[in-house]
CHARMM-style PDB file with segment names, atoms N, HN, CA, C and O in Angstrom:
ATOM      1  N   MET     1      24.213 132.100  19.639  1.00  0.00      PROA
ATOM      2  CA  MET     1      23.559 131.582  18.462  1.00  0.00      PROA
ATOM      3  C   MET     1      24.572 132.525  18.119  1.00  0.00      PROA
ATOM      4  O   MET     1      24.756 132.365  16.912  1.00  0.00      PROA
ATOM      5  N   TRP     2      25.652 133.809  18.719  1.00  0.00      PROA
ATOM      6  HN  TRP     2      25.503 133.939  19.699  1.00  0.00      PROA
ATOM      7  CA  TRP     2      26.736 133.917  18.034  1.00  0.00      PROA
ATOM      8  C   TRP     2      27.861 132.604  17.923  1.00  0.00      PROA
ATOM      9  O   TRP     2      28.358 131.998  16.974  1.00  0.00      PROA
ATOM     10  N   GLY     3      27.975 132.512  19.337  1.00  0.00      PROA
ATOM     11  HN  GLY     3      27.572 133.004  20.108  1.00  0.00      PROA
ATOM     12  CA  GLY     3      29.375 131.544  19.965  1.00  0.00      PROA
ATOM     13  C   GLY     3      28.966 130.293  18.940  1.00  0.00      PROA
ATOM     14  O   GLY     3      29.813 129.795  18.199  1.00  0.00      PROA
ATOM     15  N   LEU     4      27.749 129.890  18.970  1.00  0.00      PROA
ATOM     16  HN  LEU     4      27.061 130.294  19.572  1.00  0.00      PROA
ATOM     17  CA  LEU     4      27.900 128.852  18.442  1.00  0.00      PROA
ATOM     18  C   LEU     4      28.073 128.575  16.882  1.00  0.00      PROA
ATOM     19  O   LEU     4      28.557 127.547  16.408  1.00  0.00      PROA
ATOM     20  N   GLN     5      27.379 130.153  15.847  1.00  0.00      PROA
ATOM     21  HN  GLN     5      26.985 130.988  16.232  1.00  0.00      PROA
ATOM     22  CA  GLN     5      27.832 130.507  14.569  1.00  0.00      PROA
ATOM     23  C   GLN     5      29.553 130.262  14.251  1.00  0.00      PROA
ATOM     24  O   GLN     5      30.031 129.673  13.281  1.00  0.00      PROA
ATOM     25  N   TYR     6      30.410 131.017  15.576  1.00  0.00      PROA
ATOM     26  HN  TYR     6      30.022 131.495  16.364  1.00  0.00      PROA
ATOM     27  CA  TYR     6      31.950 131.281  15.116  1.00  0.00      PROA
ATOM     28  C   TYR     6      32.710 129.444  15.116  1.00  0.00      PROA
ATOM     29  O   TYR     6      33.821 129.119  14.695  1.00  0.00      PROA
ATOM     30  N   PHE     7      31.601 128.512  15.759  1.00  0.00      PROA
ATOM     31  HN  PHE     7      30.699 128.776  16.100  1.00  0.00      PROA
ATOM     32  CA  PHE     7      32.133 127.793  16.162  1.00  0.00      PROA
ATOM     33  C   PHE     7      32.266 126.762  14.719  1.00  0.00      PROA
ATOM     34  O   PHE     7      33.126 125.897  14.551  1.00  0.00      PROA
ATOM     35  N   VAL     8      31.353 127.068  13.932  1.00  0.00      PROA
ATOM     36  HN  VAL     8      30.655 127.771  14.068  1.00  0.00      PROA
ATOM     37  CA  VAL     8      30.591 126.361  12.851  1.00  0.00      PROA
ATOM     38  C   VAL     8      32.279 127.225  11.996  1.00  0.00      PROA
ATOM     39  O   VAL     8      33.015 126.586  11.244  1.00  0.00      PROA
ATOM     40  N   ASN     9      32.433 128.163  12.240  1.00  0.00      PROA
ATOM     41  HN  ASN     9      31.836 128.682  12.851  1.00  0.00      PROA
ATOM     42  CA  ASN     9      33.289 129.315  10.514  1.00  0.00      PROA
ATOM     43  C   ASN     9      34.750 128.192  10.931  1.00  0.00      PROA
ATOM     44  O   ASN     9      35.293 127.453  10.111  1.00  0.00      PROA
ATOM     45  N   GLN    10      35.198 128.353  12.591  1.00  0.00      PROA
ATOM     46  HN  GLN    10      34.756 128.954  13.257  1.00  0.00      PROA
ATOM     47  CA  GLN    10      36.268 127.469  12.938  1.00  0.00      PROA
ATOM     48  C   GLN    10      36.592 126.445  12.405  1.00  0.00      PROA
ATOM     49  O   GLN    10      37.630 126.267  11.769  1.00  0.00      PROA
ATOM     50  N   LYS    11      35.281 125.250  12.718  1.00  0.00      PROA
ATOM     51  HN  LYS    11      34.437 125.394  13.235  1.00  0.00      PROA
ATOM     52  CA  LYS    11      34.622 124.209  12.768  1.00  0.00      PROA
ATOM     53  C   LYS    11      35.314 124.293  10.730  1.00  0.00      PROA
ATOM     54  O   LYS    11      36.480 124.376  10.345  1.00  0.00      PROA
ATOM     55  N   HSD    12      34.302 124.240  10.076  1.00  0.00      PROA
ATOM     56  HN  HSD    12      33.355 124.173  10.389  1.00  0.00      PROA
ATOM     57  CA  HSD    12      34.716 124.101   8.492  1.00  0.00      PROA
ATOM     58  C   HSD    12      35.573 125.228   7.771  1.00  0.00      PROA
ATOM     59  O   HSD    12      35.443 125.552   6.590  1.00  0.00      PROA
ATOM     60  N   LYS    13      36.546 125.816   8.757  1.00  0.00      PROA
ATOM     61  HN  LYS    13      36.652 125.553   9.716  1.00  0.00      PROA
ATOM     62  CA  LYS    13      37.478 126.751   8.181  1.00  0.00      PROA
ATOM     63  C   LYS    13      36.992 127.862   7.581  1.00  0.00      PROA
ATOM     64  O   LYS    13      37.885 128.703   7.475  1.00  0.00      PROA
ATOM     65  N   MET    14      35.677 128.316   7.025  1.00  0.00      PROA
ATOM     66  HN  MET    14      34.952 127.633   7.111  1.00  0.00      PROA
ATOM     67  CA  MET    14      34.978 128.732   6.457  1.00  0.00      PROA
ATOM     68  C   MET    14      35.622 130.539   6.163  1.00  0.00      PROA
ATOM     69  O   MET    14      36.410 130.722   5.234  1.00  0.00      PROA
ATOM     70  N   HSD    15      35.223 131.595   6.957  1.00  0.00      PROA
ATOM     71  HN  HSD    15      34.584 131.446   7.711  1.00  0.00      PROA
ATOM     72  CA  HSD    15      36.785 132.763   6.554  1.00  0.00      PROA
ATOM     73  C   HSD    15      37.719 132.862   7.972  1.00  0.00      PROA
ATOM     74  O   HSD    15      37.355 133.441   8.995  1.00  0.00      PROA
ATOM     75  N   PRO    16      39.110 132.101   7.768  1.00  0.00      PROA
ATOM     76  CA  PRO    16      39.953 131.953   8.764  1.00  0.00      PROA
ATOM     77  C   PRO    16      40.544 134.513   8.752  1.00  0.00      PROA
ATOM     78  O   PRO    16      41.537 134.630   9.469  1.00  0.00      PROA
ATOM     79  N   ASN    17      40.403 134.972   8.566  1.00  0.00      PROA
ATOM     80  HN  ASN    17      39.596 134.877   7.984  1.00  0.00      PROA
ATOM     81  CA  ASN    17      40.491 136.114   8.866  1.00  0.00      PROA
ATOM     82  C   ASN    17      39.260 136.324   9.717  1.00  0.00      PROA
ATOM     83  O   ASN    17      40.130 136.661  10.520  1.00  0.00      PROA
ATOM     84  N   ILE    18      37.936 136.483  10.439  1.00  0.00      PROA
ATOM     85  HN  ILE    18      37.229 136.209   9.787  1.00  0.00      PROA
ATOM     86  CA  ILE    18      36.915 136.146  11.518  1.00  0.00      PROA
ATOM     87  C   ILE    18      38.389 135.601  13.094  1.00  0.00      PROA
ATOM     88  O   ILE    18      39.160 134.670  13.324  1.00  0.00      PROA
ATOM     89  N   LYS    19      38.055 136.675  13.609  1.00  0.00      PROA
ATOM     90  HN  LYS    19      37.428 137.432  13.422  1.00  0.00      PROA
ATOM     91  CA  LYS    19      38.498 136.053  14.939  1.00  0.00      PROA
ATOM     92  C   LYS    19      37.931 136.511  15.402  1.00  0.00      PROA
ATOM     93  O   LYS    19      37.268 137.474  15.017  1.00  0.00      PROA
ATOM     94  N   GLY    20      37.961 135.467  17.582  1.00  0.00      PROA
ATOM     95  HN  GLY    20      38.500 134.685  17.895  1.00  0.00      PROA
ATOM     96  CA  GLY    20      36.365 135.062  17.730  1.00  0.00      PROA
ATOM     97  C   GLY    20      35.516 135.634  17.905  1.00  0.00      PROA
ATOM     98  O   GLY    20      35.677 136.743  17.396  1.00  0.00      PROA
ATOM     99  N   VAL    21      34.394 135.523  18.475  1.00  0.00      PROA
ATOM    100  HN  VAL    21      34.263 134.622  18.889  1.00  0.00      PROA
ATOM    101  CA  VAL    21      33.501 135.850  18.878  1.00  0.00      PROA
ATOM    102  C   VAL    21      32.773 137.075  18.027  1.00  0.00      PROA
ATOM    103  O   VAL    21      31.886 137.272  17.196  1.00  0.00      PROA
ATOM    104  N   LYS    22      33.891 137.836  18.911  1.00  0.00      PROA
ATOM    105  HN  LYS    22      34.611 137.676  19.586  1.00  0.00      PROA
ATOM    106  CA  LYS    22      33.339 139.518  19.059  1.00  0.00      PROA
ATOM    107  C   LYS    22      33.717 140.086  16.903  1.00  0.00      PROA
ATOM    108  O   LYS    22      33.248 141.022  16.255  1.00  0.00      PROA
ATOM    109  N   GLY    23      34.622 139.081  16.534  1.00  0.00      PROA
ATOM    110  HN  GLY    23      35.003 138.321  17.061  1.00  0.00      PROA
ATOM    111  CA  GLY    23      35.454 139.383  15.357  1.00  0.00      PROA
ATOM    112  C   GLY    23      33.678 138.903  14.575  1.00  0.00      PROA
ATOM    113  O   GLY    23      33.033 139.780  14.000  1.00  0.00      PROA
ATOM    114  N   TYR    24      33.246 137.758  14.669  1.00  0.00      PROA
ATOM    115  HN  TYR    24      33.770 137.045  15.135  1.00  0.00      PROA
ATOM    116  CA  TYR    24      32.152 137.096  13.801  1.00  0.00      PROA
ATOM    117  C   TYR    24      31.287 137.854  13.993  1.00  0.00      PROA
ATOM    118  O   TYR    24      30.916 138.325  12.917  1.00  0.00      PROA
ATOM    119  N   VAL    25      30.399 138.486  15.354  1.00  0.00      PROA
ATOM    120  HN  VAL    25      30.701 138.104  16.228  1.00  0.00      PROA
ATOM    121  CA  VAL    25      29.319 140.059  14.922  1.00  0.00      PROA
ATOM    122  C   VAL    25      29.288 140.645  13.897  1.00  0.00      PROA
ATOM    123  O   VAL    25      28.398 140.745  13.053  1.00  0.00      PROA
ATOM    124  N   GLU    26      31.064 141.367  14.002  1.00  0.00      PROA
ATOM    125  HN  GLU    26      31.787 141.286  14.688  1.00  0.00      PROA
ATOM    126  CA  GLU    26      30.458 141.955  13.387  1.00  0.00      PROA
ATOM    127  C   GLU    26      31.933 142.001  11.768  1.00  0.00      PROA
ATOM    128  O   GLU    26      32.563 142.913  11.231  1.00  0.00      PROA
ATOM    129  N   CYS    27      31.848 140.024  11.519  1.00  0.00      PROA
ATOM    130  HN  CYS    27      31.336 139.283  11.955  1.00  0.00      PROA
ATOM    131  CA  CYS    27      31.875 140.323   9.901  1.00  0.00      PROA
ATOM    132  C   CYS    27      30.560 140.286   8.864  1.00  0.00      PROA
ATOM    133  O   CYS    27      29.551 139.863   9.429  1.00  0.00      PROA
ATOM    134  N   SER    28      30.392 140.609   7.601  1.00  0.00      PROA
ATOM    135  HN  SER    28      31.211 140.952   7.142  1.00  0.00      PROA
ATOM    136  CA  SER    28      29.377 140.961   6.672  1.00  0.00      PROA
ATOM    137  C   SER    28      28.635 139.588   6.881  1.00  0.00      PROA
ATOM    138  O   SER    28      28.940 138.402   7.011  1.00  0.00      PROA
ATOM    139  N   THR    29      26.995 140.716   6.831  1.00  0.00      PROA
ATOM    140  HN  THR    29      26.747 141.680   6.726  1.00  0.00      PROA
ATOM    141  CA  THR    29      26.078 139.174   6.471  1.00  0.00      PROA
ATOM    142  C   THR    29      26.126 138.448   5.241  1.00  0.00      PROA
ATOM    143  O   THR    29      24.959 138.139   4.997  1.00  0.00      PROA
ATOM    144  N   GLU    30      26.662 138.142   4.602  1.00  0.00      PROA
ATOM    145  HN  GLU    30      27.609 138.393   4.801  1.00  0.00      PROA
ATOM    146  CA  GLU    30      27.332 137.286   3.065  1.00  0.00      PROA
ATOM    147  C   GLU    30      27.870 137.031   4.295  1.00  0.00      PROA
ATOM    148  O   GLU    30      27.088 137.410   5.167  1.00  0.00      PROA
ATOM    149  N   GLU    31      28.790 136.590   4.704  1.00  0.00      PROA
ATOM    150  HN  GLU    31      29.425 136.283   3.996  1.00  0.00      PROA
ATOM    151  CA  GLU    31      29.723 135.715   5.427  1.00  0.00      PROA
ATOM    152  C   GLU    31      28.316 134.687   6.926  1.00  0.00      PROA
ATOM    153  O   GLU    31      27.853 133.554   7.062  1.00  0.00      PROA
ATOM    154  N   LYS    32      28.244 135.708   7.482  1.00  0.00      PROA
ATOM    155  HN  LYS    32      28.619 136.628   7.372  1.00  0.00      PROA
ATOM    156  CA  LYS    32      27.283 134.917   8.258  1.00  0.00      PROA
ATOM    157  C   LYS    32      26.193 133.946   7.630  1.00  0.00      PROA
ATOM    158  O   LYS    32      25.891 132.862   8.128  1.00  0.00      PROA
ATOM    159  N   LEU    33      25.594 134.525   6.367  1.00  0.00      PROA
ATOM    160  HN  LEU    33      25.840 135.406   5.963  1.00  0.00      PROA
ATOM    161  CA  LEU    33      24.578 133.664   5.791  1.00  0.00      PROA
ATOM    162  C   LEU    33      25.074 132.540   5.248  1.00  0.00      PROA
ATOM    163  O   LEU    33      24.297 131.597   5.100  1.00  0.00      PROA
ATOM    164  N   GLU    34      26.333 132.415   4.879  1.00  0.00      PROA
ATOM    165  HN  GLU    34      26.965 133.181   4.999  1.00  0.00      PROA
ATOM    166  CA  GLU    34      27.378 131.149   4.366  1.00  0.00      PROA
ATOM    167  C   GLU    34      27.432 130.066   5.680  1.00  0.00      PROA
ATOM    168  O   GLU    34      27.063 128.901   5.538  1.00  0.00      PROA
ATOM    169  N   VAL    35      27.931 130.586   6.960  1.00  0.00      PROA
ATOM    170  HN  VAL    35      28.231 131.533   7.076  1.00  0.00      PROA
ATOM    171  CA  VAL    35      27.963 130.230   7.867  1.00  0.00      PROA
ATOM    172  C   VAL    35      27.187 128.917   8.665  1.00  0.00      PROA
ATOM    173  O   VAL    35      27.433 127.778   9.061  1.00  0.00      PROA
ATOM    174  N   ARG    36      25.634 130.312   8.587  1.00  0.00      PROA
ATOM    175  HN  ARG    36      25.435 131.238   8.266  1.00  0.00      PROA
ATOM    176  CA  ARG    36      24.443 129.365   8.975  1.00  0.00      PROA
ATOM    177  C   ARG    36      23.923 128.191   8.056  1.00  0.00      PROA
ATOM    178  O   ARG    36      23.375 127.104   8.243  1.00  0.00      PROA
ATOM    179  N   THR    37      24.388 128.986   6.893  1.00  0.00      PROA
ATOM    180  HN  THR    37      24.833 129.868   6.742  1.00  0.00      PROA
ATOM    181  CA  THR    37      23.659 127.803   5.264  1.00  0.00      PROA
ATOM    182  C   THR    37      25.001 125.818   5.935  1.00  0.00      PROA
ATOM    183  O   THR    37      24.808 124.614   5.766  1.00  0.00      PROA
ATOM    184  N   ALA    38      26.150 126.627   6.633  1.00  0.00      PROA
ATOM    185  HN  ALA    38      26.306 127.605   6.770  1.00  0.00      PROA
ATOM    186  CA  ALA    38      27.105 124.944   7.156  1.00  0.00      PROA
ATOM    187  C   ALA    38      26.457 124.783   8.124  1.00  0.00      PROA
ATOM    188  O   ALA    38      26.522 123.596   8.444  1.00  0.00      PROA
ATOM    189  N   LEU    39      25.559 125.617   9.100  1.00  0.00      PROA
ATOM    190  HN  LEU    39      25.507 126.582   8.840  1.00  0.00      PROA
ATOM    191  CA  LEU    39      25.335 125.276  11.301  1.00  0.00      PROA
ATOM    192  C   LEU    39      23.195 124.380  10.436  1.00  0.00      PROA
ATOM    193  O   LEU    39      22.374 123.718  11.072  1.00  0.00      PROA
ATOM    194  N   TYR    40      23.145 124.685   9.423  1.00  0.00      PROA
ATOM    195  HN  TYR    40      23.812 125.222   8.907  1.00  0.00      PROA
ATOM    196  CA  TYR    40      21.836 123.780   8.927  1.00  0.00      PROA
ATOM    197  C   TYR    40      22.169 122.935   8.253  1.00  0.00      PROA
ATOM    198  O   TYR    40      21.946 121.824   8.734  1.00  0.00      PROA
ATOM    199  N   SER    41      22.824 122.950   6.899  1.00  0.00      PROA
ATOM    200  HN  SER    41      23.005 123.852   6.508  1.00  0.00      PROA
ATOM    201  CA  SER    41      23.326 121.689   6.803  1.00  0.00      PROA
ATOM    202  C   SER    41      23.989 120.656   7.298  1.00  0.00      PROA
ATOM    203  O   SER    41      24.041 119.556   6.748  1.00  0.00      PROA
ATOM    204  N   ASP    42      24.724 121.056   8.740  1.00  0.00      PROA
ATOM    205  HN  ASP    42      24.681 121.949   9.187  1.00  0.00      PROA
ATOM    206  CA  ASP    42      24.987 119.253   9.237  1.00  0.00      PROA
ATOM    207  C   ASP    42      25.075 120.080  10.369  1.00  0.00      PROA
ATOM    208  O   ASP    42      26.098 120.661  10.732  1.00  0.00      PROA
ATOM    209  N   ILE    43      23.342 120.141  11.233  1.00  0.00      PROA
ATOM    210  HN  ILE    43      22.511 119.669  10.938  1.00  0.00      PROA
ATOM    211  CA  ILE    43      22.908 120.303  12.525  1.00  0.00      PROA
ATOM    212  C   ILE    43      24.006 118.987  13.880  1.00  0.00      PROA
ATOM    213  O   ILE    43      24.090 119.106  15.102  1.00  0.00      PROA
ATOM    214  N   LYS    44      24.473 118.187  13.217  1.00  0.00      PROA
ATOM    215  HN  LYS    44      24.405 118.090  12.224  1.00  0.00      PROA
ATOM    216  CA  LYS    44      25.533 117.003  13.985  1.00  0.00      PROA
ATOM    217  C   LYS    44      26.335 118.409  14.264  1.00  0.00      PROA
ATOM    218  O   LYS    44      27.373 118.072  14.833  1.00  0.00      PROA
ATOM    219  N   ILE    45      26.325 119.075  14.194  1.00  0.00      PROA
ATOM    220  HN  ILE    45      25.482 119.350  13.732  1.00  0.00      PROA
ATOM    221  CA  ILE    45      27.549 120.018  15.067  1.00  0.00      PROA
ATOM    222  C   ILE    45      27.469 120.478  16.326  1.00  0.00      PROA
ATOM    223  O   ILE    45      28.257 120.532  17.271  1.00  0.00      PROA
ATOM    224  N   ILE    46      26.324 120.805  16.140  1.00  0.00      PROA
ATOM    225  HN  ILE    46      25.684 120.760  15.373  1.00  0.00      PROA
ATOM    226  CA  ILE    46      25.901 121.756  17.593  1.00  0.00      PROA
ATOM    227  C   ILE    46      26.242 120.304  18.290  1.00  0.00      PROA
ATOM    228  O   ILE    46      27.225 120.388  19.027  1.00  0.00      PROA
ATOM    229  N   ASP    47      25.750 119.204  18.236  1.00  0.00      PROA
ATOM    230  HN  ASP    47      24.953 119.135  17.637  1.00  0.00      PROA
ATOM    231  CA  ASP    47      26.382 118.032  19.296  1.00  0.00      PROA
ATOM    232  C   ASP    47      27.476 118.216  20.370  1.00  0.00      PROA
ATOM    233  O   ASP    47      27.397 118.240  21.598  1.00  0.00      PROA
ATOM    234  N   SER    48      29.152 118.410  19.014  1.00  0.00      PROA
ATOM    235  HN  SER    48      29.216 118.390  18.017  1.00  0.00      PROA
ATOM    236  CA  SER    48      29.834 118.617  19.291  1.00  0.00      PROA
ATOM    237  C   SER    48      30.257 119.949  19.754  1.00  0.00      PROA
ATOM    238  O   SER    48      31.268 120.212  20.405  1.00  0.00      PROA
ATOM    239  N   PHE    49      29.142 120.934  19.234  1.00  0.00      PROA
ATOM    240  HN  PHE    49      28.321 120.721  18.705  1.00  0.00      PROA
ATOM    241  CA  PHE    49      29.509 122.975  20.029  1.00  0.00      PROA
ATOM    242  C   PHE    49      29.333 122.294  21.437  1.00  0.00      PROA
ATOM    243  O   PHE    49      30.186 122.467  22.308  1.00  0.00      PROA
ATOM    244  N   ILE    50      28.113 121.444  21.673  1.00  0.00      PROA
ATOM    245  HN  ILE    50      27.420 121.303  20.966  1.00  0.00      PROA
ATOM    246  CA  ILE    50      27.410 121.063  22.927  1.00  0.00      PROA
ATOM    247  C   ILE    50      28.830 120.209  23.826  1.00  0.00      PROA
ATOM    248  O   ILE    50      29.290 120.896  24.737  1.00  0.00      PROA
ATOM    249  N   GLN    51      29.308 119.225  23.680  1.00  0.00      PROA
ATOM    250  HN  GLN    51      28.934 118.666  22.940  1.00  0.00      PROA
ATOM    251  CA  GLN    51      30.480 118.838  24.176  1.00  0.00      PROA
ATOM    252  C   GLN    51      31.822 119.436  23.849  1.00  0.00      PROA
ATOM    253  O   GLN    51      32.687 118.572  23.994  1.00  0.00      PROA
ATOM    254  N   GLU    52      32.352 120.666  23.437  1.00  0.00      PROA
ATOM    255  HN  GLU    52      31.649 121.368  23.320  1.00  0.00      PROA
ATOM    256  CA  GLU    52      33.446 120.949  23.926  1.00  0.00      PROA
ATOM    257  C   GLU    52      33.069 121.842  24.799  1.00  0.00      PROA
ATOM    258  O   GLU    52      33.598 121.640  25.891  1.00  0.00      PROA
ATOM    259  N   ASN    53      31.883 123.386  24.754  1.00  0.00      PROA
ATOM    260  HN  ASN    53      31.453 123.551  23.866  1.00  0.00      PROA
ATOM    261  CA  ASN    53      31.475 124.377  25.080  1.00  0.00      PROA
ATOM    262  C   ASN    53      32.738 125.470  24.979  1.00  0.00      PROA
ATOM    263  O   ASN    53      33.319 125.979  25.938  1.00  0.00      PROA
ATOM    264  N   PRO    54      33.040 125.724  23.372  1.00  0.00      PROA
ATOM    265  CA  PRO    54      34.450 126.343  24.169  1.00  0.00      PROA
ATOM    266  C   PRO    54      34.146 127.480  24.986  1.00  0.00      PROA
ATOM    267  O   PRO    54      34.940 128.103  25.691  1.00  0.00      PROA
ATOM    268  N   GLN    55      32.679 127.735  24.794  1.00  0.00      PROA
ATOM    269  HN  GLN    55      32.034 127.229  24.221  1.00  0.00      PROA
ATOM    270  CA  GLN    55      32.508 129.485  25.616  1.00  0.00      PROA
ATOM    271  C   GLN    55      32.523 129.392  27.045  1.00  0.00      PROA
ATOM    272  O   GLN    55      32.506 130.288  27.889  1.00  0.00      PROA
ATOM    273  N   LYS    56      32.568 127.796  27.198  1.00  0.00      PROA
ATOM    274  HN  LYS    56      32.581 127.068  26.512  1.00  0.00      PROA
ATOM    275  CA  LYS    56      31.981 127.670  28.984  1.00  0.00      PROA
ATOM    276  C   LYS    56      30.746 128.032  29.470  1.00  0.00      PROA
ATOM    277  O   LYS    56      30.450 128.596  30.523  1.00  0.00      PROA
ATOM    278  N   LEU    57      29.959 127.573  28.423  1.00  0.00      PROA
ATOM    279  HN  LEU    57      30.199 127.115  27.568  1.00  0.00      PROA
ATOM    280  CA  LEU    57      28.420 128.371  28.751  1.00  0.00      PROA
ATOM    281  C   LEU    57      27.915 127.607  30.188  1.00  0.00      PROA
ATOM    282  O   LEU    57      28.250 126.451  30.447  1.00  0.00      PROA
ATOM    283  N   SER    58      27.487 128.019  30.632  1.00  0.00      PROA
ATOM    284  HN  SER    58      27.215 128.957  30.421  1.00  0.00      PROA
ATOM    285  CA  SER    58      26.422 126.818  31.770  1.00  0.00      PROA
ATOM    286  C   SER    58      25.693 125.485  31.708  1.00  0.00      PROA
ATOM    287  O   SER    58      24.582 125.699  31.222  1.00  0.00      PROA
ATOM    288  N   ILE    59      25.857 124.189  31.999  1.00  0.00      PROA
ATOM    289  HN  ILE    59      26.759 124.015  32.394  1.00  0.00      PROA
ATOM    290  CA  ILE    59      24.323 123.605  31.752  1.00  0.00      PROA
ATOM    291  C   ILE    59      23.232 123.845  31.473  1.00  0.00      PROA
ATOM    292  O   ILE    59      22.726 123.233  30.533  1.00  0.00      PROA
ATOM    293  N   GLU    60      22.547 124.738  32.130  1.00  0.00      PROA
ATOM    294  HN  GLU    60      22.958 125.236  32.894  1.00  0.00      PROA
ATOM    295  CA  GLU    60      21.374 124.942  31.433  1.00  0.00      PROA
ATOM    296  C   GLU    60      21.453 126.179  30.014  1.00  0.00      PROA
ATOM    297  O   GLU    60      20.541 125.907  29.233  1.00  0.00      PROA
ATOM    298  N   SER    61      22.041 127.049  29.667  1.00  0.00      PROA
ATOM    299  HN  SER    61      22.782 127.269  30.301  1.00  0.00      PROA
ATOM    300  CA  SER    61      22.428 127.158  28.249  1.00  0.00      PROA
ATOM    301  C   SER    61      22.932 126.144  27.167  1.00  0.00      PROA
ATOM    302  O   SER    61      22.888 126.196  25.938  1.00  0.00      PROA
ATOM    303  N   LEU    62      23.394 125.266  27.978  1.00  0.00      PROA
ATOM    304  HN  LEU    62      23.429 125.225  28.977  1.00  0.00      PROA
ATOM    305  CA  LEU    62      23.703 123.925  26.243  1.00  0.00      PROA
ATOM    306  C   LEU    62      22.387 123.374  26.263  1.00  0.00      PROA
ATOM    307  O   LEU    62      21.674 123.069  25.307  1.00  0.00      PROA
ATOM    308  N   ASP    63      22.061 123.249  28.080  1.00  0.00      PROA
ATOM    309  HN  ASP    63      22.640 123.497  28.856  1.00  0.00      PROA
ATOM    310  CA  ASP    63      19.863 122.319  27.493  1.00  0.00      PROA
ATOM    311  C   ASP    63      19.061 122.953  26.667  1.00  0.00      PROA
ATOM    312  O   ASP    63      17.970 122.548  26.266  1.00  0.00      PROA
ATOM    313  N   ILE    64      19.754 124.261  26.322  1.00  0.00      PROA
ATOM    314  HN  ILE    64      20.640 124.590  26.647  1.00  0.00      PROA
ATOM    315  CA  ILE    64      18.492 125.339  25.591  1.00  0.00      PROA
ATOM    316  C   ILE    64      19.245 125.218  24.406  1.00  0.00      PROA
ATOM    317  O   ILE    64      18.391 125.155  23.521  1.00  0.00      PROA
ATOM    318  N   ILE    65      20.440 125.144  23.850  1.00  0.00      PROA
ATOM    319  HN  ILE    65      21.133 125.195  24.569  1.00  0.00      PROA
ATOM    320  CA  ILE    65      21.012 125.069  22.676  1.00  0.00      PROA
ATOM    321  C   ILE    65      21.079 123.046  22.165  1.00  0.00      PROA
ATOM    322  O   ILE    65      21.783 122.790  21.188  1.00  0.00      PROA
ATOM    323  N   SER    66      20.601 122.255  22.627  1.00  0.00      PROA
ATOM    324  HN  SER    66      20.030 122.463  23.421  1.00  0.00      PROA
ATOM    325  CA  SER    66      20.631 120.729  22.728  1.00  0.00      PROA
ATOM    326  C   SER    66      19.537 121.234  22.229  1.00  0.00      PROA
ATOM    327  O   SER    66      19.762 121.701  21.112  1.00  0.00      PROA
ATOM    328  N   LYS    67      18.343 121.359  22.594  1.00  0.00      PROA
ATOM    329  HN  LYS    67      18.161 120.980  23.501  1.00  0.00      PROA
ATOM    330  CA  LYS    67      16.373 121.355  21.817  1.00  0.00      PROA
ATOM    331  C   LYS    67      16.552 121.923  20.926  1.00  0.00      PROA
ATOM    332  OT1 LYS    67      15.627 122.164  20.151  1.00  0.00      PROA
TER     333      LYS     67
END
């Protein structure tokens, strides 16, 4: 989930100060809430995440995300 949310953050250019998934994990709850809100308002971004697979996830993990 963190990788997907970090991807949303990057695509929407919400918090450019957050660098990497680890930086996202450590960011504030308020920042995460903004990113999650953006994710749920644009759920098609999940398809982009799956296609780009920036975290190099396995096919099995991508299948779980797609559901």
